[in-house]
C-alpha positions in Angstrom: 52.7 88.4 86.2 49.6 90.1 84.7 49.1 89.7 81.0 49.1 93.5 80.7 52.8 93.7 81.6 54.0 90.8 79.6 54.7 92.9 76.5 56.0 96.0 78.2 57.9 98.1 75.6 61.6 98.7 75.9 63.2 101.9 74.6 66.6 102.8 76.0 67.0 105.9 73.8 64.6 108.4 72.3 63.3 107.5 68.9 64.1 103.7 69.3 61.3 101.3 68.4 59.8 99.4 71.3 60.9 95.8 71.7 59.1 93.1 73.6 60.2 92.4 77.2 58.0 89.3 77.4 60.9 86.9 78.1 62.2 89.0 81.0 58.8 89.2 82.5 58.1 85.5 82.0 61.3 84.6 83.8 60.6 86.9 86.7 57.1 85.4 87.1 58.5 81.9 87.6 62.3 81.8 88.0 62.4 78.0 88.8 60.6 77.2 85.6 62.8 79.7 83.8 65.9 77.9 84.9 64.7 74.7 83.3 63.3 76.4 80.2 66.8 77.7 79.6 68.8 74.7 80.9 66.9 71.7 79.4 67.6 72.7 75.7 71.2 73.4 76.6 71.4 70.2 78.5 70.0 68.2 75.6 72.4 69.9 73.2 75.4 69.3 75.4 74.4 65.7 76.0 74.4 65.1 72.2 77.7 67.0 72.1 79.1 64.7 74.8 77.8 61.7 72.8 79.7 63.1 69.8 82.8 63.5 71.9 82.6 59.9 73.0 81.9 58.6 69.5 84.8 60.7 68.2 87.1 59.1 70.7 85.8 55.6 69.9 86.4 56.1 66.2 89.9 57.4 66.7 90.6 54.6 69.2 89.7 52.1 66.5 92.4 53.5 64.3 95.3 52.8 66.7 96.4 53.4 70.3 98.9 56.0 68.9 96.0 57.9 67.2 94.1 58.0 70.5 97.1 59.3 72.3 97.7 61.9 69.6 94.1 63.1 70.0 94.6 63.2 73.8 97.6 65.4 73.5 95.7 67.9 71.4 92.9 68.3 74.0 94.7 70.8 76.3 95.5 73.1 73.3 91.9 72.9 72.1 90.7 73.5 75.6 93.0 76.6 75.9 91.8 78.2 72.7 88.1 77.4 73.0 88.2 78.0 76.8 89.3 81.6 76.2 86.5 81.9 73.7 83.9 80.5 76.0 85.2 82.8 78.8 84.7 85.9 76.6 81.3 84.4 75.6 80.4 84.4 79.3 81.1 88.2 79.4 78.9 88.7 76.3 76.0 86.7 77.8 76.2 88.5 81.2 76.3 92.0 79.7 73.4 91.4 77.3 71.4 89.7 80.1 72.0 92.8 82.3 70.9 95.0 79.4 67.6 93.0 79.0 67.0 93.3 82.8 67.7 97.0 82.7 65.6 97.4 79.5 68.5 99.0 77.7 68.2 97.7 74.1 70.7 100.2 72.6 73.5 98.9 74.8 72.5 95.3 74.0 72.8 96.1 70.3 76.2 97.7 70.7 77.4 94.8 72.7 76.3 92.3 70.0 77.9 94.3 67.2 81.2 94.5 69.1 81.0 90.8 69.6 81.2 90.3 65.9 84.3 92.5 65.6 85.9 90.8 68.5 85.2 87.4 67.0 86.9 88.3 63.7 90.0 89.6 65.6 90.3 86.5 67.7 89.9 84.3 64.7 92.9 85.9 63.0 94.9 85.6 66.2 94.1 81.9 66.8 94.7 80.8 63.2 98.0 82.6 63.0 99.3 81.2 66.3 98.0 77.7 65.4 99.6 77.5 62.0 102.9 79.2 62.9 103.6 77.7 66.3 101.4 74.6 66.5 104.2 72.0 66.3 106.2 73.9 68.9 103.2 74.0 71.2 102.6 70.3 70.8 106.2 69.6 71.7 105.9 71.7 74.8 103.0 69.5 75.8 105.4 66.5 75.8 104.2 64.8 72.6 106.6 62.0 71.8 108.3 62.4 68.4 106.9 59.1 67.1 103.3 60.5 67.7 104.1 64.1 66.5 103.0 63.5 62.9 99.6 62.3 64.0 99.1 65.0 66.6 100.1 67.8 64.1 97.9 66.4 61.4 94.9 66.8 63.7 95.8 70.3 65.1 96.7 71.7 61.7 93.2 71.2 60.4 91.6 72.6 63.6 93.8 75.7 63.4 92.5 76.4 59.9 88.9 76.2 61.1 89.1 78.1 64.4 87.0 81.0 63.0 83.9 78.8 62.6 84.2 77.6 66.2 84.8 81.1 67.6 81.9 82.7 65.8 79.5 79.8 66.7 80.4 80.3 70.4 80.0 84.1 70.3 76.7 84.0 68.5 75.3 81.5 70.9 76.5 83.7 73.7 74.6 86.7 72.3 71.4 84.6 72.0 71.8 83.1 75.5 72.1 86.6 76.9 68.6 87.5 75.6 67.2 84.2 76.9 67.0 82.4 73.5 68.4 78.9 73.8 66.2 76.7 71.7 67.3 77.9 68.3 71.1 77.8 68.9 70.7 74.4 70.6 68.9 73.0 67.6 71.6 74.3 65.3 74.3 72.9 67.5 72.4 69.6 67.7 72.3 69.4 63.9 76.0 70.2 63.7 76.8 67.4 66.2 74.7 64.9 64.3 76.5 66.0 61.1 79.9 65.6 62.9 79.0 62.0 64.0 77.9 61.1 60.5 81.1 62.5 58.9 83.5 60.9 61.3 83.5 57.4 59.9 83.5 58.7 56.3 86.6 60.9 56.8 88.4 58.6 59.2 87.8 55.2 57.6 86.2 55.5 54.1 88.6 58.3 53.0 91.4 56.7 55.1 92.3 60.1 56.7 92.7 58.6 60.2 93.0 61.1 63.0 93.1 64.0 60.5 89.7 63.0 59.3 88.2 63.5 62.8 89.5 67.1 62.7 88.0 67.7 59.2 84.6 66.4 60.4 84.7 68.7 63.3 85.5 71.8 61.2 82.9 71.0 58.6 80.2 70.7 61.2 81.2 73.8 63.1 81.2 75.7 59.8 77.6 74.7 59.3 76.7 75.9 62.9 78.5 79.3 62.4 76.7 79.9 59.1 73.3 79.0 60.5 73.7 81.2 63.6 74.9 84.1 61.3 71.6 83.8 59.4 69.6 83.8 62.7 71.2 87.0 63.9 71.5 88.9 60.7 68.6 87.8 58.6 65.9 86.1 60.7 65.0 89.4 62.5 63.2 87.7 65.4 65.9 88.3 68.0 66.0 90.9 70.7 69.3 92.4 69.4 69.6 94.0 66.0 72.8 93.5 64.0 72.9 95.9 61.0 76.1 97.9 61.7 74.7 100.9 59.9 75.3 103.1 62.9 78.2 101.2 64.3 80.9 103.1 66.1 83.7 101.4 67.9 83.5 101.9 71.7 86.2 100.9 74.1 83.7 101.1 76.9 81.6 98.3 75.4 84.6 96.0 75.0 85.8 96.8 78.5 82.4 95.7 79.8 82.8 92.3 78.0 86.5 92.0 79.1 85.8 92.8 82.7 83.8 89.6 83.0 85.2 87.6 80.0 88.9 88.0 80.5 89.0 86.5 84.0 86.7 83.8 82.8 89.0 83.1 79.8 92.0 83.1 82.1 90.3 80.5 84.3 89.9 78.3 81.2 93.6 78.9 80.5 94.5 77.9 84.0 92.5 74.6 83.6 94.2 74.1 80.2 97.6 74.6 81.8 96.6 72.2 84.5 95.7 69.7 81.8 99.1 70.2 80.2 100.8 69.7 83.6 98.8 66.6 84.4 99.6 65.1 81.0 103.3 65.7 81.6 103.0 64.0 85.0 101.0 61.2 83.7 103.4 60.4 80.8 106.1 60.0 83.5 104.2 57.0 84.6 103.1 55.7 81.2 101.7 57.2 78.0 98.7 55.0 78.4 97.8 57.1 81.5 97.4 60.1 79.2 95.0 58.2 77.0 93.1 56.8 80.0 92.9 60.3 81.4 91.3 61.6 78.2 88.9 58.7 78.1 87.9 59.5 81.7 87.4 63.2 80.8 85.1 62.3 77.9 83.0 60.2 80.3 83.1 63.1 82.8 80.9 65.0 80.3 77.9 62.9 81.3 77.9 64.7 84.6 79.7 68.0 83.7 77.5 68.9 80.8 74.2 69.1 82.8 76.0 71.2 85.4 77.4 73.5 82.7 73.9 73.9 81.2 72.4 74.9 84.6 75.3 77.3 85.3 75.1 78.8 81.9 71.4 79.5 82.4 72.2 80.9 85.8 74.4 83.6 84.2 71.4 84.7 82.1 68.9 84.8 85.0 71.3 86.4 87.5 72.2 89.0 84.9 68.6 89.8 84.1 67.5 89.9 87.7 70.5 92.0 88.7 69.9 94.4 85.8 66.2 94.7 87.0 67.3 95.0 90.6 65.3 92.0 91.7 67.5 90.7 94.4 64.7 88.6 95.9 64.6 86.5 92.7 68.3 86.5 92.4 69.0 84.9 95.7 66.2 82.4 95.3 67.3 81.2 91.9 71.0 80.8 92.9 70.0 78.7 95.9 67.6 76.6 93.8 70.2 76.0 91.1 72.9 75.0 93.6 70.7 72.4 95.4 69.5 70.8 92.2 73.0 70.6 90.6 74.5 69.0 93.8 71.8 66.4 93.7 72.5 65.6 90.0 76.2 65.4 90.6 75.8 63.1 93.6 73.7 60.6 91.7 76.2 60.6 88.8 79.0 59.9 91.3 77.3 56.7 92.5 76.6 55.7 88.9 80.2 56.1 87.8 81.7 54.3 90.7 79.4 51.3 90.0 79.6 51.3 86.2 83.2 52.5 85.6 84.5 49.2 84.0 81.7 49.0 81.5 81.9 52.7 80.6 85.7 52.7 80.0 85.6 49.4 78.0 83.5 51.1 75.3 86.4 53.4 74.3 89.4 51.2 73.9 90.6 47.6 73.5 93.8 48.3 75.5 93.7 46.5 78.8 96.2 48.9 80.4 94.2 52.0 79.3 90.9 50.4 80.5 92.4 49.6 84.0 93.8 53.1 84.4 90.5 54.7 83.2 88.5 52.8 85.8 90.9 54.1 88.5 90.3 57.6 87.2 86.5 57.4 87.3 86.3 55.8 90.7 88.7 58.3 92.3 87.4 61.5 90.6 83.8 60.6 91.3 84.4 61.7 94.9 84.8 65.2 93.7 81.6 65.3 91.6 79.2 66.5 94.3 81.5 69.4 94.9 81.8 70.5 91.3 78.5 72.4 91.3 79.4 74.6 94.2 82.5 76.1 92.5 80.7 76.2 89.1 77.5 77.8 90.3 79.3 80.3 92.5 81.6 81.4 89.7 78.8 81.7 87.1 76.4 83.5 89.5 79.1 86.1 90.3 79.7 86.5 86.5 76.1 87.4 86.2 76.7 90.1 88.8 79.5 91.5 86.7 82.3 89.9 88.6 84.6 87.7 86.6 87.6 87.5 89.0 86.2 84.9 91.5 86.1 82.1 88.9 89.7 82.8 88.0 90.9 82.8 91.5 89.0 79.6 92.3 90.5 77.9 89.2 94.0 79.0 90.2 93.5 77.7 93.7 92.0 74.4 92.6 94.4 73.6 89.8 97.7 75.5 90.1 97.9 76.1 93.9 96.7 72.6 95.1 96.2 69.9 92.5 99.3 70.3 90.4 101.8 70.8 93.3 100.3 67.9 95.2 100.4 65.6 92.1 104.0 66.6 91.5 104.9 65.9 95.2 103.1 62.5 95.0 104.9 61.6 91.8 108.4 62.8 92.3 108.9 63.0 96.1 106.8 60.2 97.4 107.0 58.0 94.2 103.4 57.1 94.5 101.6 55.4 91.6 99.7 57.3 88.9 96.4 57.1 90.8 97.8 59.7 93.2 97.5 62.3 90.5 93.8 61.9 90.4 93.6 62.0 94.2 95.3 65.4 94.0 92.6 66.6 91.7 89.9 65.6 94.2 91.6 67.4 97.0 91.8 70.6 94.9 88.1 70.4 94.2 87.2 70.0 97.8 89.2 73.1 98.8 87.9 75.3 96.0 84.3 74.4 96.8 84.6 75.5 100.4 86.0 78.9 99.3 83.5 79.3 96.5 80.5 78.9 98.8 81.8 81.6 101.2 82.6 83.9 98.2 79.2 83.5 96.7 77.4 84.5 99.9 79.6 87.5 100.2 79.1 88.5 96.6 75.3 88.3 96.9 75.4 90.5 100.1 77.7 93.0 98.4 75.4 93.3 95.3 72.4 94.0 97.5 74.3 96.6 99.6 75.4 98.4 96.4 71.7 99.1 95.5 70.0 100.3 98.7 66.7 100.7 96.8 66.5 97.0 96.4 65.0 96.7 99.9 62.0 98.7 98.7 61.2 96.6 95.7 58.5 94.6 97.3 56.6 97.7 98.1 57.2 99.3 94.7 56.6 96.3 92.5 53.0 94.8 92.3 54.5 91.6 91.0 55.6 90.8 94.5 52.3 91.4 96.2 51.0 88.0 95.1 53.7 85.7 96.6 56.9 85.6 98.5 59.0 84.4 95.6 62.2 84.2 97.6 60.7 81.9 100.2 59.2 79.7 97.5 62.5 79.3 95.7 64.5 78.4 98.8 
């Protein structure tokens, strides 16, 4: 990329001030580097978040086995609520990234403003449902009555602070869409460190037990939401402008977010329902299996978080390149991300199989939970190399404006294959608890095969929908210097 084009002005509507397009041009000049520029800060932030998740589980596990089980039963509800939020956040990121690629700042601003309105509405909905129906929902999850007071004490606090968590996610999604990841990651990092520091104070010093873990979470998320609000509304160094002076509600803007975000949210809901179903099946064998499963999921974060970071970055890059009609770059970066993520997951699989006993022993003193946790890791590790295929395919297609594939893949993997197989193994064949985790692996294998085919089809379809894409090399002097697609592959 020549320096003369690095600061090309953007103006989507007459009279609008020019805005720097430097980030878009920088990413187009070196897509491989752009993937890591976006992914590494997210990966670092998520690694710290995974560390917090583990520390949180360790602290709660030191309170009692019942406290650990109570926290485990809360996780599917938390995943359901925040998964829906992250799903809509994917829609926000994809739309704003496409706006950056198309150099349409006006639409990016409108999308960001509607994001705030949507966040407030979802906050009211989540809080009302959580406080009014939280105990009934926990009972539906199969929480034993003797554990209900502990489980509700945690969820009640979380429900009261949902708004901070929702707005933090939405604001990070806006910034991710414009290619800004360092600032939100640093804010989330500081919130995570705060959370880790507050955990022992609330749990042990103030003797709040599992409820203290929830209070620490909400306080830290409140800090993150407030800091991100300042970045977007006051810092004035972002691509989007949030002043609301000319705000007008537009159903078209929301429909653009929903078209991608709702299927993504539903895919999280499917995974949450799967988590609920697996908990119900696991508790048939022993409540310790539920705790072991949650310990295993926390350790899973070691491999899942880097993959999520790469796939999140892929949404931004695919959205930008699709908006700019740069299909050469689009195909190249998808292939590059897929290869690197499969390599990372394969190495993690070997590590977990070898080190499973040591990893699980960090979380609990219960011999039964430790034994079951080791089984979980050594079985599920066989699905790790396939995780990236489904994940990258779904997120790349989101960047293209298609949210449905990720939903369909989730339904197939969890509800159509894993849960029915796990139920059959448990009730019909009377197999031990390990068979439930085998069913999860089989579901992952099947969805990965379908995801790869769907991804290739989606890329071809995107190119066919824009016939002019074939002429980009001749029209764009950027491509005269190198065959970028060949380099990336």
